[in-house]
DRENMIRO-153534 format. One record per residue (C-alpha): residue number from 0; residue in three letters; x negated, y negated, z. Coordinates in pm, whole numbers. Last residue first. Example, Ala and Ser with C-alpha at 12.3 -4.5 7.8 and 13.67 -1.06 7.14 Angstrom:
+------+------+--------+--------+--------+
| resi | resn |      X |      Y |      Z |
+------+------+--------+--------+--------+
|    1 |  ser |  -1367 |    106 |    714 |
|    0 |  ala |  -1230 |    450 |    780 |
+------+------+--------+--------+--------+
***
This chain:
+------+------+--------+--------+--------+
| resi | resn |      X |      Y |      Z |
+------+------+--------+--------+--------+
|  333 |  gly | -18775 |  -8028 |   3457 |
|  332 |  ala | -18976 |  -8148 |   3159 |
|  331 |  ser | -19302 |  -8047 |   3314 |
|  330 |  leu | -19608 |  -8251 |   3394 |
|  329 |  gly | -19936 |  -8077 |   3476 |
|  328 |  ser | -20029 |  -7717 |   3407 |
|  327 |  ala | -19768 |  -7662 |   3139 |
|  326 |  gln | -19767 |  -7328 |   2957 |
|  325 |  thr | -19790 |  -7280 |   2582 |
|  324 |  ser | -19738 |  -6930 |   2443 |
|  323 |  gly | -20025 |  -6724 |   2301 |
|  322 |  asn | -19983 |  -6433 |   2540 |
|  321 |  gly | -20273 |  -6549 |   2757 |
|  320 |  ala | -20126 |  -6893 |   2819 |
|  319 |  glu | -20262 |  -7197 |   2632 |
|  318 |  arg | -20305 |  -7502 |   2851 |
|  317 |  phe | -20108 |  -7824 |   2886 |
|  316 |  val | -20210 |  -8146 |   3060 |
|  315 |  gly | -19937 |  -8395 |   3152 |
|  314 |  met | -20116 |  -8523 |   3460 |
|  313 |  thr | -20458 |  -8362 |   3492 |
|  312 |  arg | -20647 |  -8681 |   3405 |
|  311 |  phe | -20473 |  -8871 |   3684 |
|  310 |  lys | -20597 |  -8657 |   3973 |
|  309 |  ala | -20934 |  -8590 |   3807 |
|  308 |  phe | -21016 |  -8963 |   3805 |
|  307 |  arg | -20913 |  -9003 |   4168 |
|  306 |  lys | -21117 |  -8698 |   4268 |
|  305 |  asp | -21426 |  -8827 |   4087 |
|  304 |  ile | -21386 |  -9176 |   4234 |
|  303 |  leu | -21368 |  -9049 |   4592 |
|  302 |  asp | -21654 |  -8801 |   4544 |
|  301 |  thr | -21882 |  -9075 |   4410 |
|  300 |  thr | -21791 |  -9311 |   4693 |
|  299 |  asp | -21838 |  -9059 |   4976 |
|  298 |  pro | -21532 |  -9081 |   5195 |
|  297 |  arg | -21464 |  -9339 |   5467 |
|  296 |  gly | -21144 |  -9213 |   5633 |
|  295 |  thr | -20888 |  -9056 |   5400 |
|  294 |  glu | -20683 |  -8900 |   5681 |
|  293 |  arg | -20685 |  -9220 |   5888 |
|  292 |  ile | -20593 |  -9450 |   5598 |
|  291 |  ser | -20315 |  -9221 |   5474 |
|  290 |  arg | -20171 |  -9173 |   5822 |
|  289 |  leu | -20166 |  -9548 |   5885 |
|  288 |  ala | -20000 |  -9616 |   5550 |
|  287 |  trp | -19739 |  -9343 |   5602 |
|  286 |  asn | -19659 |  -9468 |   5954 |
|  285 |  lys | -19621 |  -9825 |   5828 |
|  284 |  leu | -19391 |  -9718 |   5545 |
|  283 |  thr | -19167 |  -9529 |   5787 |
|  282 |  asn | -19163 |  -9827 |   6025 |
|  281 |  ala | -19074 | -10061 |   5737 |
|  280 |  met | -18786 |  -9834 |   5637 |
|  279 |  glu | -18651 |  -9847 |   5993 |
|  278 |  arg | -18674 | -10227 |   5991 |
|  277 |  pro | -18511 | -10258 |   5650 |
|  276 |  asp | -18195 | -10076 |   5765 |
|  275 |  arg | -17912 | -10097 |   5512 |
|  274 |  his | -18135 | -10222 |   5228 |
|  273 |  ala | -18356 |  -9912 |   5263 |
|  272 |  gly | -18073 |  -9687 |   5142 |
|  271 |  gly | -17746 |  -9545 |   5274 |
|  270 |  leu | -17903 |  -9342 |   5555 |
|  269 |  pro | -18252 |  -9478 |   5607 |
|  268 |  glu | -18504 |  -9391 |   5335 |
|  267 |  pro | -18729 |  -9087 |   5322 |
|  266 |  leu | -19084 |  -9138 |   5187 |
|  265 |  val | -19157 |  -8907 |   4893 |
|  264 |  glu | -19513 |  -8779 |   4858 |
|  263 |  asp | -19791 |  -8705 |   4610 |
|  262 |  ile | -19666 |  -8879 |   4296 |
|  261 |  val | -19679 |  -8798 |   3923 |
|  260 |  gly | -19700 |  -8424 |   3993 |
|  259 |  asn | -19393 |  -8331 |   3792 |
|  258 |  arg | -19193 |  -8214 |   4094 |
|  257 |  leu | -19281 |  -8530 |   4285 |
|  256 |  cys | -19181 |  -8753 |   3994 |
|  255 |  his | -18854 |  -8565 |   3946 |
|  254 |  arg | -18750 |  -8598 |   4309 |
|  253 |  ser | -18864 |  -8960 |   4323 |
|  252 |  thr | -18632 |  -9038 |   4033 |
|  251 |  leu | -18751 |  -9120 |   3680 |
|  250 |  arg | -18677 |  -8808 |   3478 |
|  249 |  leu | -18651 |  -9027 |   3165 |
|  248 |  ala | -18358 |  -8829 |   3020 |
|  247 |  glu | -18133 |  -8905 |   3318 |
|  246 |  ala | -18203 |  -9279 |   3303 |
|  245 |  ala | -18147 |  -9283 |   2925 |
|  244 |  leu | -17808 |  -9114 |   2957 |
|  243 |  pro | -17711 |  -9349 |   3240 |
|  242 |  arg | -17799 |  -9653 |   3025 |
|  241 |  thr | -17630 |  -9517 |   2709 |
|  240 |  leu | -17267 |  -9512 |   2827 |
|  239 |  glu | -17247 |  -9843 |   3014 |
|  238 |  thr | -17432 |  -9998 |   2719 |
|  237 |  ala | -17797 | -10065 |   2634 |
|  236 |  ala | -17783 | -10078 |   2254 |
|  235 |  lys | -17994 |  -9955 |   1962 |
|  234 |  trp | -17935 |  -9592 |   2066 |
|  233 |  leu | -18291 |  -9467 |   2116 |
|  232 |  ile | -18483 |  -9795 |   2142 |
|  231 |  gly | -18219 |  -9996 |   2327 |
|  230 |  ala | -18143 |  -9702 |   2556 |
|  229 |  cys | -18512 |  -9677 |   2651 |
|  228 |  gly | -18532 | -10048 |   2723 |
|  227 |  glu | -18217 | -10036 |   2934 |
|  226 |  pro | -18340 |  -9729 |   3124 |
|  225 |  ser | -18667 |  -9913 |   3203 |
|  224 |  ile | -18985 |  -9776 |   3046 |
|  223 |  val | -19270 |  -9542 |   3140 |
|  222 |  ser | -19085 |  -9461 |   3460 |
|  221 |  tyr | -19093 |  -9473 |   3839 |
|  220 |  tyr | -18771 |  -9501 |   4042 |
|  219 |  ala | -18697 |  -9585 |   4404 |
|  218 |  his | -18432 |  -9409 |   4614 |
|  217 |  glu | -18663 |  -9188 |   4823 |
|  216 |  leu | -18946 |  -9439 |   4851 |
|  215 |  met | -19236 |  -9334 |   4638 |
|  214 |  ala | -19592 |  -9227 |   4721 |
|  213 |  val | -19929 |  -9234 |   4546 |
|  212 |  arg | -20251 |  -9132 |   4722 |
|  211 |  asp | -20596 |  -9183 |   4572 |
|  210 |  gly | -20450 |  -9465 |   4368 |
|  209 |  ile | -20384 |  -9595 |   4018 |
|  208 |  gly | -20053 |  -9784 |   4037 |
|  207 |  ile | -20146 | -10154 |   4020 |
|  206 |  gly | -20114 | -10186 |   3640 |
|  205 |  leu | -19889 |  -9877 |   3642 |
|  204 |  ala | -19598 | -10093 |   3756 |
|  203 |  gly | -19628 | -10357 |   3484 |
|  202 |  gly | -19721 | -10081 |   3243 |
|  201 |  ser | -19363 |  -9950 |   3250 |
|  200 |  gly | -19116 |  -9988 |   3538 |
|  199 |  gly | -19158 |  -9884 |   3898 |
|  198 |  glu | -18852 | -10040 |   4060 |
|  197 |  gly | -18819 | -10027 |   4435 |
|  196 |  ile | -19084 |  -9945 |   4697 |
|  195 |  val | -19325 |  -9753 |   4472 |
|  194 |  val | -19624 |  -9680 |   4699 |
|  193 |  cys | -19993 |  -9695 |   4617 |
|  192 |  phe | -20295 |  -9620 |   4837 |
|  191 |  ile | -20648 |  -9703 |   4719 |
|  190 |  pro | -20969 |  -9595 |   4896 |
|  189 |  thr | -21287 |  -9789 |   4810 |
|  188 |  pro | -21541 |  -9763 |   4528 |
|  187 |  leu | -21305 |  -9890 |   4252 |
|  186 |  thr | -21360 |  -9676 |   3939 |
|  185 |  ala | -21003 |  -9587 |   3838 |
|  184 |  met | -20876 |  -9915 |   3985 |
|  183 |  gln | -21109 | -10116 |   3760 |
|  182 |  leu | -21011 |  -9922 |   3449 |
|  181 |  leu | -20638 |  -9954 |   3518 |
|  180 |  ser | -20680 | -10327 |   3586 |
|  179 |  asp | -20865 | -10376 |   3258 |
|  178 |  ala | -20584 | -10196 |   3073 |
|  177 |  ile | -20327 | -10420 |   3245 |
|  176 |  leu | -20532 | -10725 |   3149 |
|  175 |  gln | -20561 | -10612 |   2786 |
|  174 |  ala | -20185 | -10558 |   2757 |
|  173 |  ile | -20112 | -10901 |   2912 |
|  172 |  gly | -20345 | -11083 |   2673 |
|  171 |  arg | -20291 | -11456 |   2726 |
|  170 |  glu | -20089 | -11486 |   2405 |
|  169 |  glu | -19869 | -11193 |   2512 |
|  168 |  ser | -19784 | -11359 |   2844 |
|  167 |  gly | -19722 | -11689 |   2673 |
|  166 |  ile | -19486 | -11521 |   2425 |
|  165 |  gly | -19277 | -11357 |   2696 |
|  164 |  pro | -19270 | -10990 |   2801 |
|  163 |  phe | -19346 | -11032 |   3175 |
|  162 |  ala | -19480 | -10700 |   3305 |
|  161 |  gly | -19222 | -10436 |   3387 |
|  160 |  pro | -18906 | -10373 |   3594 |
|  159 |  thr | -19117 | -10445 |   3901 |
|  158 |  asp | -19159 | -10314 |   4256 |
|  157 |  ile | -19494 | -10151 |   4333 |
|  156 |  met | -19660 | -10193 |   4673 |
|  155 |  cys | -20039 | -10155 |   4654 |
|  154 |  leu | -20254 | -10084 |   4961 |
|  153 |  val | -20631 | -10129 |   4921 |
|  152 |  pro | -20886 |  -9993 |   5169 |
|  151 |  leu | -21160 | -10232 |   5286 |
|  150 |  arg | -21529 | -10182 |   5212 |
|  149 |  phe | -21606 | -10558 |   5230 |
|  148 |  lys | -21719 | -10576 |   4866 |
|  147 |  ala | -21459 | -10319 |   4760 |
|  146 |  ala | -21180 | -10532 |   4907 |
|  145 |  leu | -21319 | -10843 |   4739 |
|  144 |  thr | -21321 | -10666 |   4403 |
|  143 |  met | -20963 | -10552 |   4468 |
|  142 |  ala | -20852 | -10911 |   4531 |
|  141 |  arg | -21013 | -11030 |   4206 |
|  140 |  met | -20838 | -10744 |   4025 |
|  139 |  ala | -20505 | -10853 |   4174 |
|  138 |  lys | -20568 | -11212 |   4062 |
|  137 |  arg | -20637 | -11092 |   3706 |
|  136 |  tyr | -20319 | -10884 |   3727 |
|  135 |  gly | -20118 | -11191 |   3823 |
|  134 |  glu | -20295 | -11411 |   3567 |
|  133 |  pro | -20178 | -11175 |   3293 |
|  132 |  his | -19812 | -11245 |   3388 |
|  131 |  ala | -19610 | -11049 |   3645 |
|  130 |  cys | -19244 | -10953 |   3617 |
|  129 |  gly | -19103 | -10950 |   3971 |
|  128 |  tyr | -18788 | -11147 |   3890 |
|  127 |  met | -18999 | -11422 |   3730 |
|  126 |  cys | -19140 | -11495 |   4077 |
|  125 |  glu | -19053 | -11866 |   4068 |
|  124 |  gln | -18715 | -11785 |   3911 |
|  123 |  arg | -18649 | -11520 |   4173 |
|  122 |  glu | -18747 | -11763 |   4449 |
|  121 |  gln | -18499 | -12026 |   4325 |
|  120 |  leu | -18221 | -11770 |   4284 |
|  119 |  thr | -18275 | -11641 |   4638 |
|  118 |  his | -18415 | -11296 |   4719 |
|  117 |  gly | -18746 | -11288 |   4533 |
|  116 |  lys | -18899 | -11033 |   4298 |
|  115 |  gln | -19236 | -10983 |   4469 |
|  114 |  his | -19485 | -10727 |   4339 |
|  113 |  gly | -19758 | -10603 |   4570 |
|  112 |  ile | -20120 | -10617 |   4682 |
|  111 |  val | -20244 | -10569 |   5040 |
|  110 |  met | -20616 | -10561 |   5120 |
|  109 |  leu | -20712 | -10386 |   5443 |
|  108 |  lys | -20823 | -10420 |   5804 |
|  107 |  his | -20749 | -10128 |   6036 |
|  106 |  glu | -20700 | -10138 |   6412 |
|  105 |  gly | -20323 | -10173 |   6383 |
|  104 |  leu | -20257 | -10276 |   6025 |
|  103 |  arg | -20441 | -10600 |   5951 |
|  102 |  ala | -20406 | -10809 |   5639 |
|  101 |  phe | -20606 | -10964 |   5355 |
|  100 |  gly | -20402 | -11091 |   5063 |
|   99 |  cys | -20235 | -11038 |   4730 |
|   98 |  arg | -19897 | -11125 |   4580 |
|   97 |  leu | -19787 | -11047 |   4224 |
|   96 |  ala | -19474 | -11224 |   4102 |
|   95 |  arg | -19600 | -11562 |   4229 |
|   94 |  asp | -19870 | -11582 |   3960 |
|   93 |  asp | -20129 | -11846 |   4052 |
|   92 |  gly | -20295 | -12011 |   3755 |
|   91 |  phe | -20528 | -11992 |   3455 |
|   90 |  ala | -20887 | -11882 |   3516 |
|   89 |  arg | -20985 | -11853 |   3883 |
|   88 |  asp | -20700 | -11600 |   3930 |
|   87 |  gly | -20502 | -11799 |   4184 |
|   86 |  his | -20404 | -11757 |   4547 |
|   85 |  ile | -20513 | -11505 |   4810 |
|   84 |  glu | -20278 | -11469 |   5104 |
|   83 |  thr | -20392 | -11424 |   5463 |
|   82 |  phe | -20179 | -11171 |   5653 |
|   81 |  asp | -20271 | -11171 |   6022 |
|   80 |  glu | -20046 | -10874 |   6104 |
|   79 |  phe | -19878 | -10612 |   5890 |
|   78 |  val | -19555 | -10412 |   5903 |
|   77 |  met | -19254 | -10644 |   5932 |
|   76 |  arg | -19386 | -10961 |   5765 |
|   75 |  ile | -19578 | -10771 |   5497 |
|   74 |  tyr | -19276 | -10547 |   5444 |
|   73 |  asp | -19058 | -10850 |   5372 |
|   72 |  met | -19328 | -10997 |   5145 |
|   71 |  thr | -19335 | -10678 |   4938 |
|   70 |  gln | -18960 | -10642 |   4901 |
|   69 |  pro | -18678 | -10517 |   5123 |
|   68 |  arg | -18357 | -10419 |   4937 |
|   67 |  asp | -18091 | -10686 |   4983 |
|   66 |  gly | -18049 | -10751 |   4609 |
|   65 |  his | -18018 | -10383 |   4526 |
|   64 |  arg | -18246 | -10292 |   4235 |
|   63 |  ser | -18365 |  -9956 |   4371 |
|   62 |  val | -18002 |  -9869 |   4454 |
|   61 |  leu | -17896 |  -9935 |   4093 |
|   60 |  val | -18182 |  -9721 |   3959 |
|   59 |  thr | -18077 |  -9437 |   4190 |
|   58 |  glu | -17723 |  -9466 |   4054 |
|   57 |  trp | -17870 |  -9426 |   3704 |
|   56 |  ala | -18058 |  -9108 |   3802 |
|   55 |  ser | -17746 |  -8961 |   3965 |
|   54 |  leu | -17716 |  -8976 |   4342 |
|   53 |  asn | -17636 |  -8650 |   4521 |
|   52 |  ala | -17796 |  -8686 |   4864 |
|   51 |  tyr | -17693 |  -9050 |   4873 |
|   50 |  lys | -17323 |  -8973 |   4837 |
|   49 |  leu | -17310 |  -8686 |   5087 |
|   48 |  arg | -17513 |  -8863 |   5354 |
|   47 |  lys | -17317 |  -9184 |   5306 |
|   46 |  ile | -16986 |  -8994 |   5332 |
|   45 |  arg | -17089 |  -8816 |   5653 |
|   44 |  ala | -17225 |  -9133 |   5812 |
|   43 |  leu | -16900 |  -9316 |   5739 |
|   42 |  glu | -16695 |  -9029 |   5882 |
|   41 |  lys | -16898 |  -9031 |   6203 |
|   40 |  arg | -16873 |  -9409 |   6233 |
|   39 |  ile | -16498 |  -9392 |   6163 |
|   38 |  arg | -16440 |  -9144 |   6445 |
|   37 |  leu | -16650 |  -9344 |   6690 |
|   36 |  ile | -16460 |  -9664 |   6606 |
|   35 |  glu | -16126 |  -9488 |   6647 |
|   34 |  glu | -16229 |  -9378 |   6995 |
|   33 |  ser | -16335 |  -9735 |   7086 |
|   32 |  ala | -16012 |  -9904 |   6968 |
|   31 |  ser | -15828 |  -9836 |   7295 |
|   30 |  leu | -16065 | -10073 |   7478 |
|   29 |  glu | -15886 | -10375 |   7329 |
|   28 |  lys | -16037 | -10724 |   7344 |
|   27 |  ala | -16398 | -10661 |   7242 |
|   26 |  ser | -16264 | -10367 |   7048 |
|   25 |  lys | -16104 | -10601 |   6793 |
|   24 |  leu | -16435 | -10722 |   6651 |
|   23 |  glu | -16556 | -10363 |   6634 |
|   22 |  leu | -16229 | -10262 |   6468 |
|   21 |  ala | -16268 | -10524 |   6193 |
|   20 |  leu | -16628 | -10420 |   6128 |
|   19 |  leu | -16529 | -10053 |   6111 |
|   18 |  leu | -16253 | -10127 |   5860 |
|   17 |  ser | -16495 | -10322 |   5640 |
|   16 |  glu | -16752 | -10043 |   5662 |
|   15 |  leu | -16485 |  -9783 |   5581 |
|   14 |  glu | -16377 |  -9970 |   5268 |
|   13 |  his | -16740 | -10028 |   5178 |
|   12 |  ile | -16820 |  -9656 |   5185 |
|   11 |  asp | -16509 |  -9571 |   4980 |
|   10 |  glu | -16614 |  -9809 |   4700 |
|    9 |  glu | -16982 |  -9716 |   4708 |
|    8 |  phe | -17029 |  -9584 |   4351 |
|    7 |  pro | -17025 |  -9929 |   4189 |
|    6 |  leu | -17267 | -10085 |   4442 |
|    5 |  arg | -17127 | -10332 |   4692 |
|    4 |  ala | -17342 | -10607 |   4844 |
|    3 |  pro | -17448 | -10525 |   5198 |
|    2 |  ser | -17205 | -10491 |   5492 |
|    1 |  ala | -17177 | -10788 |   5729 |
|    0 |  met | -17324 | -10745 |   6078 |
+------+------+--------+--------+--------+
***
């Protein structure tokens, strides 16, 4: 199996992967190569473990954007059965960047919603690289209404750098549609589970991110703005120097989001990232989804909505400590 596309910090990993591939091809003819193969596999695992346990914020962003990283439709094929896609928003068109449909997960029926970036150039252009238009969020809201009608849980997979910023998108009210989606998700009378599988950028991500349980893959990111956008605002240019600075300042990794109470759980990725073993990552995601559905059950509607509302209202809240100093009860800057 060929190694995935090279990331800037993976030079030594790819050298070992190339050497291992050559030795595995050679071992079919020479048995003496087997000991060397075992040694290189152990060394490769050690280096991957060390590198990926100490990724910087910007390196995490690069991993989340890897071209071979599994996307919503990949997980749908690997995790769910009987997926039936919903097309169109009944108003303008069918946005390919935001996919929705009924599916089955074991004994459970549910509604699946998620961003799709595309793998080939043609698919990426059709999907606008995962940047949804207003009609995408209108379609998602239509899907959520159907889920509530049939009392089905909703699973949202988030993977977008942000909503599409073009003129047509603005003319058709992208900000209003995202706000409408936030309101609908906050009051939807059925369980909602959200997971950031890659990029979680800006309102485009938050537009399908209000859930009773919110998780992130280990090497995903979740932020109010992309590092490039932040660097452009603060330093007027997104350069090799300013992008990493912005990524670090945004506290966008799964570790930061868990510490700050933005998410409830981090899902571990296979050694070297989800793109190196999509099947293992799909199994982890499947187990999390099944556990979330079983543990949530069929709660009282009023209680469900009240808890969801309280969950998001307490994020970033500060209270006055007894000595007059300010103490954070929600988000921290750590």
